[in-house]
C-alpha positions as a Markdown table, in Angstrom:
| # | Residue | x | y | z |
|---|---|---|---|---|
| 1 | Met | 0.2 | 0.0 | 0.2 |
| 2 | Gly | 1.1 | 3.5 | -0.7 |
| 3 | Arg | 1.8 | 5.8 | 1.7 |
| 4 | Pro | 2.4 | 3.8 | 4.7 |
| 5 | Trp | 3.3 | 6.9 | 7.1 |
| 6 | Val | -0.5 | 7.5 | 7.3 |
| 7 | Gly | -1.1 | 4.7 | 9.6 |
| 8 | Gly | 2.9 | 4.3 | 11.0 |
| 9 | Cys | 1.9 | 7.8 | 12.5 |
| 10 | Val | -1.6 | 6.6 | 14.2 |
| 11 | Leu | -0.6 | 3.8 | 15.4 |
| 12 | Ala | 2.4 | 5.5 | 16.8 |
| 13 | Leu | 0.1 | 7.9 | 18.6 |
| 14 | Leu | -1.9 | 5.6 | 19.7 |
| 15 | Cys | 0.7 | 3.3 | 21.6 |
| 16 | Gly | 1.8 | 6.2 | 22.8 |
| 17 | Ala | -1.4 | 6.5 | 24.0 |
| 18 | Gly | -1.6 | 3.5 | 26.1 |
| 19 | Thr | 1.4 | 4.0 | 28.0 |
| 20 | Val | 0.0 | 7.4 | 29.2 |
| 21 | Gly | -3.4 | 5.3 | 29.8 |
| 22 | Ala | -1.9 | 3.3 | 32.1 |
| 23 | Gln | -0.4 | 6.0 | 34.5 |
| 24 | Asp | -3.7 | 8.0 | 34.1 |
| 25 | Ile | -5.5 | 4.7 | 35.8 |
| 26 | Gln | -2.9 | 4.5 | 38.3 |
| 27 | Ser | -3.1 | 8.4 | 39.2 |
| 28 | His | -7.1 | 8.9 | 38.9 |
| 29 | Lys | -6.2 | 11.6 | 36.4 |
| 30 | Asp | -7.2 | 12.7 | 32.9 |
| 31 | Val | -4.0 | 13.3 | 31.3 |
| 32 | Phe | -5.5 | 15.6 | 29.0 |
| 33 | Gly | -8.2 | 17.3 | 31.5 |
| 34 | Ser | -5.8 | 20.6 | 31.5 |
| 35 | Leu | -6.7 | 21.0 | 27.8 |
| 36 | Gln | -10.4 | 21.3 | 28.2 |
| 37 | Arg | -10.3 | 24.6 | 29.9 |
| 38 | Val | -7.1 | 27.0 | 29.4 |
| 39 | Glu | -8.0 | 30.4 | 31.4 |
| 40 | Ile | -7.0 | 33.0 | 29.3 |
| 41 | Ser | -7.9 | 36.0 | 31.7 |
| 42 | Gly | -7.6 | 36.4 | 35.4 |
| 43 | Asp | -11.6 | 36.2 | 36.2 |
| 44 | Gly | -11.9 | 33.4 | 33.8 |
| 45 | Ala | -14.1 | 34.8 | 31.7 |
| 46 | Trp | -12.3 | 34.3 | 28.5 |
| 47 | Trp | -10.6 | 30.6 | 28.1 |
| 48 | Leu | -9.8 | 28.3 | 25.7 |
| 49 | Ser | -9.9 | 24.4 | 25.0 |
| 50 | Val | -8.1 | 22.3 | 22.9 |
| 51 | Asp | -9.6 | 19.2 | 21.5 |
| 52 | Gly | -9.3 | 16.6 | 18.8 |
| 53 | His | -8.9 | 13.2 | 17.4 |
| 54 | Ala | -6.6 | 10.6 | 15.3 |
| 55 | Arg | -8.1 | 8.0 | 13.6 |
| 56 | Trp | -6.7 | 4.9 | 11.6 |
| 57 | Arg | -8.6 | 2.4 | 9.8 |
| 58 | Ala | -8.0 | -0.7 | 7.6 |
| 59 | Glu | -10.5 | -2.0 | 5.1 |
| 60 | Ser | -10.3 | -5.5 | 3.1 |
| 61 | Trp | -12.8 | -5.9 | -0.1 |
| 62 | Ser | -13.4 | -8.7 | -2.0 |
| 63 | Gly | -16.1 | -8.9 | -4.8 |
| 64 | Tyr | -16.4 | -5.1 | -4.5 |
| 65 | Asn | -19.3 | -3.6 | -6.5 |
| 66 | Phe | -20.2 | -7.2 | -7.0 |
| 67 | Gly | -17.4 | -7.1 | -9.4 |
| 68 | Ala | -18.3 | -4.7 | -11.8 |
| 69 | Pro | -16.7 | -3.3 | -14.2 |
| 70 | Ala | -14.8 | -6.4 | -15.2 |
| 71 | Thr | -11.4 | -4.1 | -16.5 |
| 72 | Ala | -11.7 | -3.0 | -12.2 |
| 73 | Asp | -9.8 | -5.2 | -9.3 |
| 74 | Pro | -12.7 | -6.0 | -6.9 |
| 75 | Asn | -10.0 | -6.8 | -4.3 |
| 76 | Asp | -8.5 | -4.5 | -2.2 |
| 77 | Leu | -6.4 | -4.1 | 0.9 |
| 78 | Tyr | -5.9 | -0.1 | 2.1 |
| 79 | Ser | -6.1 | 1.7 | 4.9 |
| 80 | Leu | -7.0 | 5.7 | 5.8 |
| 81 | Gly | -6.2 | 8.0 | 8.7 |
| 82 | Arg | -7.1 | 11.5 | 9.5 |
| 83 | Phe | -6.4 | 14.1 | 12.2 |
| 84 | Phe | -8.8 | 16.6 | 13.7 |
| 85 | Leu | -7.7 | 19.3 | 16.0 |
| 86 | Thr | -10.0 | 21.8 | 17.3 |
| 87 | Leu | -9.3 | 25.3 | 19.2 |
| 88 | Asp | -12.2 | 26.9 | 20.9 |
| 89 | Val | -12.0 | 29.9 | 22.4 |
| 90 | His | -14.7 | 31.7 | 24.5 |
| 91 | Ala | -14.9 | 35.6 | 25.3 |
| 92 | Gly | -17.2 | 36.1 | 28.0 |
| 93 | Ser | -20.6 | 34.3 | 27.5 |
| 94 | Ala | -21.8 | 35.8 | 24.8 |
| 95 | Leu | -18.9 | 35.2 | 22.4 |
| 96 | Gln | -17.4 | 31.8 | 20.9 |
| 97 | Leu | -14.7 | 31.4 | 18.0 |
| 98 | Val | -13.9 | 28.0 | 17.2 |
| 99 | Ala | -11.3 | 26.6 | 14.5 |
| 100 | Glu | -11.1 | 23.0 | 13.3 |
| 101 | Gly | -8.5 | 21.8 | 11.5 |
| 102 | Lys | -7.9 | 18.3 | 9.7 |
| 103 | Ser | -5.8 | 16.1 | 7.7 |
| 104 | Ser | -7.5 | 13.1 | 5.9 |
| 105 | Met | -5.5 | 10.3 | 4.0 |
| 106 | Ala | -5.3 | 7.4 | 2.1 |
| 107 | Ser | -3.0 | 4.7 | 0.7 |
| 108 | Asp | -3.4 | 3.5 | -3.0 |
| 109 | Arg | -7.2 | 2.3 | -3.5 |
| 110 | Thr | -7.1 | -0.3 | -7.2 |
| 111 | Leu | -11.0 | -0.4 | -6.8 |
| 112 | Val | -13.5 | 1.5 | -8.3 |
| 113 | Gly | -13.4 | 5.1 | -8.2 |
| 114 | Gly | -9.6 | 4.8 | -6.6 |
| 115 | Arg | -9.1 | 7.3 | -3.8 |
| 116 | Arg | -12.5 | 9.4 | -3.4 |
| 117 | Thr | -13.1 | 13.0 | -2.1 |
| 118 | Ser | -14.6 | 11.1 | 1.1 |
| 119 | Asp | -11.2 | 9.4 | 1.8 |
| 120 | Glu | -9.1 | 11.9 | 1.5 |
| 121 | Asp | -8.7 | 15.9 | 2.1 |
| 122 | Ala | -4.8 | 16.3 | 2.4 |
| 123 | Leu | -5.1 | 19.7 | 4.8 |
| 124 | Asp | -8.1 | 21.9 | 5.5 |
| 125 | Leu | -10.8 | 23.7 | 7.8 |
| 126 | Gln | -13.1 | 21.6 | 8.9 |
| 127 | Gln | -15.1 | 24.4 | 10.9 |
| 128 | Gly | -14.4 | 27.7 | 11.3 |
| 129 | Tyr | -17.0 | 29.9 | 12.9 |
| 130 | Ala | -18.2 | 32.3 | 15.3 |
| 131 | Gln | -21.1 | 32.5 | 17.5 |
| 132 | Leu | -23.1 | 34.7 | 19.6 |
| 133 | Thr | -25.1 | 33.7 | 22.2 |
| 134 | Leu | -27.4 | 37.2 | 22.5 |
| 135 | Thr | -29.1 | 35.6 | 25.9 |
| 136 | Pro | -26.6 | 33.4 | 27.9 |
| 137 | Ala | -29.7 | 32.0 | 30.3 |
| 138 | Ala | -31.8 | 28.9 | 30.2 |
| 139 | Asp | -34.0 | 30.1 | 27.2 |
| 140 | Ser | -31.5 | 31.6 | 24.7 |
| 141 | Leu | -30.6 | 32.6 | 21.3 |
| 142 | Arg | -27.6 | 31.9 | 19.5 |
| 143 | Leu | -26.3 | 33.1 | 16.1 |
| 144 | Arg | -23.7 | 31.1 | 14.5 |
| 145 | Val | -21.8 | 32.0 | 11.2 |
| 146 | Gly | -18.7 | 30.4 | 9.0 |
| 147 | Arg | -18.2 | 26.7 | 8.8 |
| 148 | Gln | -20.0 | 24.4 | 10.6 |
| 149 | Glu | -21.0 | 21.0 | 11.0 |
| 150 | Met | -24.3 | 20.5 | 11.3 |
| 151 | Pro | -26.2 | 17.0 | 12.4 |
| 152 | Leu | -30.2 | 17.3 | 13.1 |
| 153 | Gly | -32.3 | 14.8 | 14.9 |
| 154 | Gly | -31.2 | 11.1 | 13.9 |
| 155 | Glu | -29.0 | 12.3 | 10.9 |
| 156 | Arg | -31.3 | 10.8 | 7.9 |
| 157 | Leu | -31.4 | 14.0 | 5.8 |
| 158 | Val | -28.4 | 16.3 | 7.2 |
| 159 | Ser | -25.5 | 14.3 | 8.7 |
| 160 | Val | -21.5 | 14.6 | 9.5 |
| 161 | Ser | -21.2 | 11.1 | 8.3 |
| 162 | Asp | -18.5 | 10.3 | 10.5 |
| 163 | Trp | -17.8 | 7.1 | 8.7 |
| 164 | Ser | -16.5 | 8.9 | 6.0 |
| 165 | Asn | -13.1 | 10.1 | 6.6 |
| 166 | Thr | -13.5 | 13.7 | 5.5 |
| 167 | Arg | -17.0 | 14.0 | 7.1 |
| 168 | Lys | -19.2 | 16.8 | 5.8 |
| 169 | Thr | -19.9 | 20.2 | 6.5 |
| 170 | Phe | -21.8 | 23.3 | 5.4 |
| 171 | Glu | -21.0 | 27.2 | 5.0 |
| 172 | Gly | -23.2 | 29.9 | 6.0 |
| 173 | Val | -25.6 | 31.0 | 8.9 |
| 174 | Thr | -28.1 | 29.1 | 11.5 |
| 175 | Gly | -29.9 | 30.6 | 14.1 |
| 176 | Arg | -30.6 | 28.4 | 17.8 |
| 177 | Val | -33.5 | 29.2 | 19.9 |
| 178 | Val | -34.6 | 27.3 | 22.9 |
| 179 | Ala | -37.4 | 28.2 | 25.0 |
| 180 | Gly | -39.0 | 25.8 | 27.9 |
| 181 | Arg | -38.9 | 22.3 | 26.4 |
| 182 | Trp | -38.3 | 23.5 | 22.3 |
| 183 | Ser | -35.5 | 24.2 | 20.6 |
| 184 | Val | -35.4 | 25.7 | 17.0 |
| 185 | Thr | -32.3 | 25.4 | 14.8 |
| 186 | Ala | -32.8 | 27.8 | 11.8 |
| 187 | Leu | -30.6 | 27.5 | 8.3 |
| 188 | Ala | -29.1 | 28.6 | 5.3 |
| 189 | Val | -26.1 | 27.1 | 3.9 |
| 190 | Ala | -24.5 | 25.5 | 1.7 |
| 191 | Pro | -22.1 | 22.1 | 1.5 |
| 192 | Val | -18.8 | 22.4 | 1.1 |
| 193 | Leu | -17.0 | 20.3 | -1.5 |
| 194 | Val | -14.0 | 18.8 | -0.7 |
| 195 | Gln | -10.8 | 19.5 | -2.9 |
| 196 | Ser | -8.5 | 16.6 | -2.2 |
| 197 | Tyr | -5.2 | 18.7 | -2.8 |
| 198 | Ala | -6.8 | 22.2 | -3.0 |
| 199 | Phe | -8.8 | 24.4 | 0.1 |
| 200 | Asp | -12.4 | 23.3 | 0.2 |
| 201 | His | -15.1 | 25.6 | -0.6 |
| 202 | Arg | -18.6 | 26.2 | -0.7 |
| 203 | Asp | -21.2 | 24.6 | -3.2 |
| 204 | Pro | -22.5 | 27.7 | -5.3 |
| 205 | His | -24.8 | 26.3 | -7.0 |
| 206 | Thr | -26.5 | 24.4 | -4.0 |
| 207 | Leu | -28.5 | 25.8 | -0.7 |
| 208 | Leu | -30.4 | 24.0 | 2.0 |
| 209 | Tyr | -32.6 | 26.0 | 4.0 |
| 210 | Gly | -35.4 | 25.7 | 6.9 |
| 211 | Ala | -35.9 | 24.7 | 10.5 |
| 212 | Tyr | -35.7 | 22.0 | 13.1 |
| 213 | Ala | -37.5 | 21.9 | 15.9 |
| 214 | Thr | -37.3 | 19.7 | 19.0 |
| 215 | Asp | -39.6 | 19.1 | 21.7 |
| 216 | Ala | -36.5 | 17.0 | 24.5 |
| 217 | Ala | -39.4 | 16.4 | 27.2 |
| 218 | Leu | -42.6 | 15.0 | 25.2 |
| 219 | Ala | -43.2 | 12.3 | 27.7 |
| 220 | Ala | -40.5 | 10.3 | 29.8 |
| 221 | Arg | -37.5 | 9.7 | 27.6 |
| 222 | Val | -39.8 | 10.3 | 25.0 |
| 223 | Ser | -39.2 | 13.3 | 22.4 |
| 224 | Leu | -40.3 | 15.0 | 19.2 |
| 225 | Asp | -38.9 | 16.7 | 16.3 |
| 226 | Ile | -40.4 | 18.7 | 13.7 |
| 227 | Tyr | -38.9 | 20.1 | 10.6 |
| 228 | Trp | -39.1 | 21.7 | 7.0 |
| 229 | Leu | -36.2 | 21.7 | 4.7 |
| 230 | Gly | -35.8 | 23.8 | 1.7 |
| 231 | Leu | -33.2 | 22.0 | -1.3 |
| 232 | Arg | -32.3 | 24.3 | -4.4 |
| 233 | Arg | -29.8 | 23.1 | -6.7 |
| 234 | Asp | -28.8 | 24.8 | -10.2 |
| 235 | Ser | -29.3 | 21.7 | -12.2 |
| 236 | Val | -30.0 | 17.8 | -11.3 |
| 237 | Thr | -31.1 | 14.3 | -13.3 |
| 238 | Thr | -33.4 | 12.1 | -11.5 |
| 239 | Asn | -34.1 | 8.9 | -13.1 |
| 240 | Gly | -34.3 | 10.6 | -16.9 |
| 241 | Thr | -35.5 | 14.1 | -15.1 |
| 242 | Thr | -33.1 | 16.8 | -15.5 |
| 243 | Gly | -33.1 | 20.7 | -15.1 |
| 244 | Ala | -33.3 | 23.1 | -11.8 |
| 245 | Glu | -34.1 | 21.5 | -8.2 |
| 246 | Asp | -36.8 | 23.2 | -5.6 |
| 247 | Arg | -37.4 | 20.4 | -3.5 |
| 248 | Gln | -39.1 | 20.8 | -0.5 |
| 249 | Thr | -39.3 | 18.3 | 2.8 |
| 250 | Leu | -41.7 | 18.2 | 5.8 |
| 251 | Gly | -41.2 | 15.7 | 8.3 |
| 252 | Ala | -41.6 | 14.4 | 11.9 |
| 253 | Arg | -39.7 | 12.0 | 14.1 |
| 254 | Leu | -40.8 | 10.8 | 17.0 |
| 255 | Trp | -38.6 | 8.6 | 19.4 |
| 256 | Arg | -38.0 | 7.3 | 23.1 |
| 257 | Ser | -34.7 | 5.9 | 24.6 |
| 258 | Ala | -34.5 | 2.6 | 27.0 |
| 259 | Gly | -32.4 | 4.1 | 29.5 |
| 260 | Ala | -30.4 | 1.5 | 31.6 |
| 261 | Ala | -33.7 | -1.1 | 30.3 |
| 262 | Gly | -36.4 | -1.3 | 28.3 |
| 263 | Val | -38.2 | -0.7 | 25.3 |
| 264 | Asp | -36.7 | 2.2 | 22.9 |
| 265 | Tyr | -38.2 | 3.2 | 19.6 |
| 266 | Ser | -38.2 | 5.5 | 16.9 |
| 267 | Ala | -40.5 | 6.4 | 14.4 |
| 268 | Glu | -40.1 | 9.1 | 11.1 |
| 269 | Leu | -42.1 | 10.2 | 8.5 |
| 270 | Ala | -41.3 | 12.9 | 5.9 |
| 271 | Gly | -42.8 | 13.8 | 2.3 |
| 272 | Gln | -41.5 | 15.6 | -0.4 |
| 273 | Ala | -43.0 | 18.2 | -2.8 |
| 274 | Gly | -41.6 | 21.1 | -5.5 |
| 275 | Ser | -40.0 | 20.2 | -8.7 |
| 276 | Val | -37.3 | 19.6 | -11.0 |
| 277 | Gly | -37.4 | 21.8 | -14.3 |
| 278 | Ala | -41.3 | 21.4 | -15.4 |
| 279 | Ala | -41.9 | 18.1 | -13.4 |
| 280 | Arg | -43.4 | 18.0 | -10.0 |
| 281 | Ile | -41.6 | 16.1 | -7.2 |
| 282 | Gly | -44.2 | 13.9 | -5.2 |
| 283 | Ala | -41.8 | 11.6 | -2.6 |
| 284 | Trp | -42.1 | 10.1 | 0.5 |
| 285 | Met | -39.9 | 8.2 | 3.0 |
| 286 | Ala | -41.2 | 6.3 | 6.5 |
| 287 | Ser | -38.9 | 4.3 | 8.9 |
| 288 | Ala | -40.0 | 2.4 | 12.4 |
| 289 | Gln | -37.3 | 0.9 | 15.1 |
| 290 | Ala | -38.1 | -0.6 | 17.7 |
| 291 | Gly | -35.8 | -2.4 | 20.5 |
| 292 | Tyr | -35.6 | -4.1 | 23.9 |
| 293 | Thr | -32.6 | -4.1 | 26.3 |
| 294 | Trp | -32.9 | -6.3 | 29.1 |
| 295 | Arg | -31.0 | -5.3 | 32.5 |
| 296 | Gly | -27.8 | -7.5 | 33.2 |
| 297 | Ala | -24.1 | -7.6 | 32.2 |
| 298 | Pro | -23.9 | -8.0 | 29.0 |
| 299 | Ala | -26.7 | -6.2 | 28.7 |
| 300 | Pro | -28.5 | -8.0 | 25.6 |
| 301 | Arg | -30.7 | -5.7 | 23.2 |
| 302 | Val | -32.8 | -6.8 | 20.4 |
| 303 | His | -34.7 | -4.8 | 17.6 |
| 304 | Leu | -36.8 | -5.2 | 14.7 |
| 305 | Gly | -36.7 | -2.0 | 11.8 |
| 306 | Leu | -38.3 | -1.0 | 8.7 |
| 307 | Asp | -37.4 | 1.5 | 6.2 |
| 308 | Tyr | -39.3 | 3.2 | 3.0 |
| 309 | Ala | -38.2 | 5.4 | 0.9 |
| 310 | Ser | -39.9 | 5.9 | -2.4 |
| 311 | Gly | -38.9 | 5.8 | -5.9 |
| 312 | Asp | -40.0 | 6.8 | -9.5 |
| 313 | Ala | -42.5 | 4.8 | -11.2 |
| 314 | Ala | -40.8 | 5.6 | -14.5 |
| 315 | Ala | -38.3 | 7.4 | -16.2 |
| 316 | Gly | -39.4 | 11.1 | -17.3 |
| 317 | Gly | -42.4 | 13.2 | -15.6 |
| 318 | Thr | -43.1 | 13.0 | -11.7 |
| 319 | Val | -40.2 | 12.8 | -10.0 |
| 320 | Gly | -41.3 | 10.1 | -7.3 |
| 321 | Thr | -37.6 | 9.5 | -5.9 |
| 322 | Phe | -36.9 | 10.1 | -2.5 |
| 323 | Asn | -33.7 | 12.4 | -1.9 |
| 324 | Glu | -31.9 | 11.4 | 1.0 |
| 325 | Leu | -30.5 | 15.0 | 1.4 |
| 326 | Phe | -27.3 | 15.1 | 2.8 |
| 327 | Gly | -28.0 | 12.3 | 5.6 |
| 328 | Thr | -26.2 | 8.8 | 6.4 |
| 329 | Ala | -27.0 | 5.6 | 4.9 |
| 330 | His | -23.9 | 3.7 | 7.2 |
| 331 | Arg | -26.1 | 4.6 | 10.4 |
| 332 | Tyr | -29.5 | 2.8 | 9.2 |
| 333 | His | -28.5 | 0.5 | 6.2 |
| 334 | Gly | -25.4 | -2.0 | 6.7 |
| 335 | Thr | -21.9 | -1.4 | 7.6 |
| 336 | Met | -20.8 | -2.2 | 3.9 |
| 337 | Asp | -22.5 | 1.2 | 2.5 |
| 338 | Val | -23.9 | -0.3 | -0.2 |
| 339 | Asp | -27.0 | 0.3 | -0.1 |
| 340 | Gly | -28.3 | 4.1 | 0.3 |
| 341 | Gly | -31.9 | 5.7 | 1.2 |
| 342 | Gln | -33.4 | 6.3 | -2.3 |
| 343 | Asn | -36.3 | 3.6 | -3.9 |
| 344 | Leu | -35.4 | 1.4 | -1.1 |
| 345 | Val | -37.2 | -0.8 | 1.6 |
| 346 | Asp | -35.1 | -2.2 | 4.4 |
| 347 | Leu | -36.1 | -4.8 | 6.7 |
| 348 | Ser | -33.3 | -5.0 | 9.8 |
| 349 | Thr | -33.0 | -6.8 | 12.6 |
| 350 | Gly | -30.5 | -7.7 | 15.2 |
| 351 | Val | -28.9 | -8.6 | 18.4 |
| 352 | Ser | -25.9 | -6.7 | 20.4 |
| 353 | Leu | -24.4 | -7.2 | 24.1 |
| 354 | Thr | -23.4 | -4.8 | 25.8 |
| 355 | Trp | -20.6 | -5.2 | 29.0 |
| 356 | Arg | -20.5 | -2.4 | 31.6 |
| 357 | Asp | -17.0 | -2.0 | 31.3 |
| 358 | Gly | -17.2 | -0.9 | 27.9 |
| 359 | Pro | -16.8 | -4.0 | 25.2 |
| 360 | Ser | -20.3 | -4.6 | 22.8 |
| 361 | Leu | -21.1 | -7.2 | 20.2 |
| 362 | Ala | -23.5 | -6.3 | 17.3 |
| 363 | Leu | -24.8 | -9.3 | 14.7 |
| 364 | Asn | -27.3 | -7.1 | 12.4 |
| 365 | Gly | -29.1 | -8.3 | 8.8 |
| 366 | His | -31.0 | -6.4 | 6.6 |
| 367 | His | -33.2 | -7.6 | 3.5 |
| 368 | Phe | -32.8 | -5.0 | 0.8 |
| 369 | Asp | -35.6 | -4.2 | -1.9 |
| 370 | Arg | -36.6 | -1.7 | -4.8 |
| 371 | Ala | -39.4 | 0.5 | -4.0 |
| 372 | Ser | -40.3 | 0.9 | -7.7 |
| 373 | Arg | -39.2 | -1.1 | -10.5 |
| 374 | Gly | -38.8 | 1.8 | -12.5 |
| 375 | Asp | -36.6 | 3.1 | -10.9 |
| 376 | Ala | -32.3 | 2.3 | -10.0 |
| 377 | Phe | -30.5 | 1.1 | -7.2 |
| 378 | Tyr | -28.6 | 3.5 | -5.2 |
| 379 | Ser | -26.1 | 3.3 | -3.6 |
| 380 | Ala | -24.7 | 5.0 | -0.1 |
| 381 | Thr | -23.6 | 8.0 | -1.9 |
| 382 | Leu | -26.8 | 8.4 | -4.0 |
| 383 | Ser | -25.1 | 7.0 | -7.1 |
| 384 | Val | -26.5 | 5.0 | -9.1 |
| 385 | Thr | -25.1 | 1.5 | -8.8 |
| 386 | Arg | -27.6 | -0.3 | -11.3 |
| 387 | Ala | -30.1 | 1.6 | -13.4 |
| 388 | Pro | -33.3 | -0.2 | -14.3 |
| 389 | Gly | -32.4 | -1.3 | -17.6 |
| 390 | Val | -34.4 | -5.1 | -18.3 |
| 391 | Gly | -34.0 | -5.8 | -14.5 |
| 392 | Leu | -37.8 | -6.6 | -13.4 |
| 393 | Ala | -36.4 | -8.0 | -9.4 |
| 394 | Arg | -37.0 | -6.1 | -7.0 |
| 395 | His | -34.9 | -7.8 | -4.9 |
| 396 | Leu | -31.3 | -5.6 | -4.3 |
| 397 | Gly | -29.5 | -7.9 | -1.5 |
| 398 | Asp | -29.0 | -9.3 | 1.6 |
| 399 | Glu | -26.5 | -8.3 | 4.1 |
| 400 | Leu | -24.9 | -9.5 | 7.3 |
| 401 | Asp | -22.6 | -7.6 | 9.6 |
| 402 | Leu | -20.7 | -8.4 | 12.4 |
| 403 | Ser | -19.4 | -5.9 | 14.7 |
| 404 | Gly | -17.4 | -5.1 | 18.1 |
| 405 | Gln | -15.8 | -2.3 | 20.0 |
| 406 | Tyr | -14.0 | -1.4 | 23.1 |
| 407 | Thr | -12.7 | 1.6 | 24.9 |
| 408 | Val | -9.0 | 1.3 | 26.0 |
| 409 | Leu | -7.9 | 3.3 | 29.0 |
| 410 | Arg | -11.0 | 6.0 | 28.4 |
| 411 | His | -9.3 | 7.7 | 25.2 |
| 412 | Leu | -9.0 | 5.1 | 23.0 |
| 413 | Leu | -11.5 | 3.2 | 20.9 |
| 414 | Leu | -10.9 | 0.3 | 19.1 |
| 415 | Leu | -13.4 | -0.9 | 16.4 |
| 416 | Ala | -13.5 | -4.1 | 14.4 |
| 417 | Gly | -16.1 | -5.7 | 11.7 |
| 418 | Tyr | -17.0 | -7.9 | 9.1 |
| 419 | Gly | -19.6 | -8.2 | 6.6 |
| 420 | His | -21.0 | -10.0 | 3.6 |
| 421 | Tyr | -23.6 | -9.2 | 0.8 |
| 422 | Phe | -25.6 | -11.6 | -1.0 |
| 423 | Pro | -26.3 | -10.1 | -4.2 |
| 424 | Gly | -30.6 | -10.3 | -4.8 |
| 425 | Ala | -32.1 | -11.2 | -8.0 |
| 426 | Phe | -32.1 | -7.2 | -9.8 |
| 427 | Val | -28.1 | -7.7 | -9.5 |
| 428 | Ala | -28.1 | -10.6 | -10.9 |
| 429 | Gln | -30.6 | -9.6 | -14.0 |
| 430 | Thr | -28.6 | -6.5 | -14.5 |
| 431 | Gly | -24.8 | -7.6 | -14.5 |
| 432 | Ser | -22.0 | -8.9 | -12.6 |
| 433 | His | -23.2 | -10.6 | -9.6 |
| 434 | Arg | -20.5 | -11.6 | -7.3 |
| 435 | Gly | -21.3 | -11.8 | -3.4 |
| 436 | Ile | -19.0 | -9.0 | -1.2 |
| 437 | Asn | -17.2 | -9.2 | 1.7 |
| 438 | Tyr | -15.8 | -6.5 | 3.9 |
| 439 | Thr | -13.4 | -6.7 | 6.7 |
| 440 | Tyr | -12.3 | -3.3 | 8.7 |
| 441 | Phe | -10.0 | -2.7 | 11.8 |
| 442 | Ser | -10.3 | 0.9 | 13.8 |
| 443 | Ser | -8.4 | 2.7 | 16.3 |
| 444 | Gln | -9.2 | 6.3 | 17.1 |
| 445 | Leu | -7.3 | 7.9 | 20.1 |
| 446 | Thr | -9.2 | 11.2 | 21.4 |
| 447 | Leu | -8.3 | 14.0 | 23.7 |
């Protein structure tokens, strides 16, 4: 693999963390605690904090993209490394300045697509904003201007996509009002386009705007989200329909946490209207997830879920493909990121075990179908994996994921996993249909 220094540097940091961590436990001190609040002024009104992390991940694939195209190597082993460093300055109770730098690098990747912008961003600014808190009290008004990450709710539609080596970020203005049980975030931003070897810049052809409201105490451990998100793009092509896009998304999410044990659930429903060129938009999404956690050590949890995202009935005409906007498929549609949240029916289930001292194991399964036979098979990046063509079957495939994680010495997180994708009838009807195997190991040191 090329650029072995990426993994080597991060591993060296992690080895050093192990030595420091052992002393930390023995002395009952957090060795990084002194970086969390460094006073600038004598009265403590001005202070700064330093945060960051270093992450390294090795990924191994066989049968990538079902073995297509035949001219590309479907088997590869490569590494991804990234460093994030955040400086957070508080000037009194009203003004906050945040600057976060990043370096995301990848070794040679021979799979189709090569090294992608989601893998590599050599040196750049992930976040850089000024935040003004106009009423620093329990009920507050906050204004934030600049480059900023912006996870909303369960991150189905707007996410930081942490699994990506570069993460998503936006530029623009957001405002947040907290009043009683409710918090409302208003936004007018543009996505930042990653330039692997040049400074990233905002997309001048895209605007995301709207409002996201949360009632964090609707009932015991129950919360409610209500949102409106508008998306404007100068030109898009969706299943044969091309033109300027004006898409409005209205939705709601009801969710309950399990606490130490018990029932947890999440239900979300969203509809989309507007236009692409001269064609109108009529799309929707629905999701229902439920789980139960038992007391004990380890604490077992079982869950069952169903996700639906509409697709186009036919090329041209009314646009029925649900647009996942800037969300993340990784959290909901499998570790392998084969399927995205468009034209999709995903029946999922799984079981997990979590020990009190940190380790956890999980086994999850997914059954994927197309929502509409007239629309494509979309990947997690929202690109077309297979066009409808002559394929009439709905079944895309089945995925089985085994994963585990362990927190070592407080600041070091280790993750490992394996996934296998069994291609379905639609994949077999439209070209190469090799089974896909994916294995990863990741270590992350956090300040």
